[in-house]
N, C-alpha and C positions, 0 to 999 in steps of 0.2 A: 503494500499500499504506500503510496506517496502522500506524504502528510505535509500539512500546510506550514508547519515549520521547515520542512526540507526545501519546499519551493521559496520561502520568504529568505532563507537564508543562502540560496543558491544566487550567485552573481554572474552576468555575461561578460565576456571580454568585450572592450570598447569596439563598437560596430558590429556587434554579434547580437543574436537574440536566443533566448531560451524557448524550447519547444517539447510539448509533450509527445511521446513516440509509443504507440502500443506496439507491442511483440505479438504476434499469433502464438507463439510458444512461450507460455509463461515460465516455464523451467529453465529457458535459454538465459534468463536474468541471473541464475546462479554462476554464469560464466563471466559475468560483467562487474566491474568495480568503477567507481568514479574516478575520472581522469583518463580512462581508455579511450583510445581513438578507433573507431570502427566506420565501416563503409555501410550505408543505409540503402537495402533494396527494397523497392516496391513491387508488389505483385498483383496482376489482376486475374484472379482464377478462372474467370469466364473466358479471356482470351488467352489464356495460359501462358502468359508472357510476364517478365519481370524486367525492371530496369534499375539502373543505380540513381537513387535520389539525392545521394550526397556522399563525398568521400572524405575520410579524416574528421569524421564528425566526433565531437568529444561528449562522452558520457558524463553528466552533472551529479545526476542521483539515479539510484536503483531501489527497488522496494525492499522492505525488509523481508525475509524469507517467511513463507507461510507457517502457521503453527502446525505442528505435527498432526498428521491426519486430516487436516483441513481440505487438501486437495487443491489442484491448480484452478485458476479463475478461468471458464470456459472462454471468456471474451479475451483472454491475454493478459499480459501485464504491461504496466504504464511506466516508462523511463524518462527522464528529462534529459536533453541534449542539447547541446550549444551548436 
């Protein structure tokens, strides 16, 4: 879960913006850490195509791990990126 405190305490570099990014696979957030640089892919399942939406995007915050036995959110996980 992305908390209000995490969002308020996050700061973008000059000339950049912070944006929420929903990951289809909530369990993939276990691989991410704040400060990681990632390439963002966007996919259109109906067209069966994907494209690079951003390169070298900085991860600002990641959600806290889910409580044991809670299961993953079927909507995916929300990460804050710059």
